[in-house]
N, C-alpha and C positions, 0 to 999 in steps of 0.2 A: 572144814579145813581146805578141801580141794576147791570149794567155791571161792574162798579168799585168795587162794593161789591163782585161780583162773582170772579173777577180777584184777589182781595186781599185774599179771602178765598182760592182760588186755589194756590196762591203763598205761603200762610201759610201752607197748606197741603204738598206742595212739599218740603218746608224747613223742616217741621217736619219729613217727610219721609227720607230726606237726613241725618238729625241728628240721627234718629233711626238706619238707616243702618250703619252710621259711628260708633255708639256705639256698635252695634252687631259685626261689623268687628273688632273693637279694642279689644273686649273681646275674640273673637275667636282667634286672632293672639297673644294675650298676653300669653307668656310662662314663667313659673317659672325657676329659675336657676337650679332646679333639672331636669326639662324637658330638658333644654339645655344640661346639663351634660350627661344625658342618651342618647340623640341624638348623641352627640360626641362619646360616648362609642360605640354605634351601628355602627357609621361610621368607627371607627377605627377597629372594629371587621370585618366589611365587607371588608375593605382594606386588613386586614391580611389574610382573607380567599381567597380573589381574587388573592393574590400574593403568594400562598402557593406552592413554588417550592424549592426543596432542593438545597444546594450548589453543591452536587455531580451531579445533573442533569444539572446544569448550566455550570459546568466546563468540563464535558466530551462531546465531539462532538457526534452528532447523526449520525448514519448510515442511509442509505436509508430505510431499513426494519423497524427500530424502528420509524422513522419519519412517515412512511406510517401507521404503526399501531396506532400511536397517532392520526393521522388525521381520521382514521376509527372509533376509539373509540369516539372521540369528535363529529363526524358527525352522529353518530348513535342515536337511540331513547334514551331519558333520562331514567336512571335506576330508578326503583321504590324503595322507601324506605319502610321498614317494620315499622308498627306502634307498639309501645310497649303496 
């Protein structure tokens, strides 16, 4: 009899834990339309910054020296930005 009571109590606690975790997760992942819009704006800004190459650079062929200089610049240490 006590074994059945123990199993029922354990099952009730596990179910309660699952429900609690489900609600916490649902509230954590619930985003407002403003949050979604801001995330889309940031993604668009990141895409624009990642693809920042001028039309002149795209249309003129690179010579070996400028291609080598670009590889050296991109392979070097990151430049430090000044704080304002």
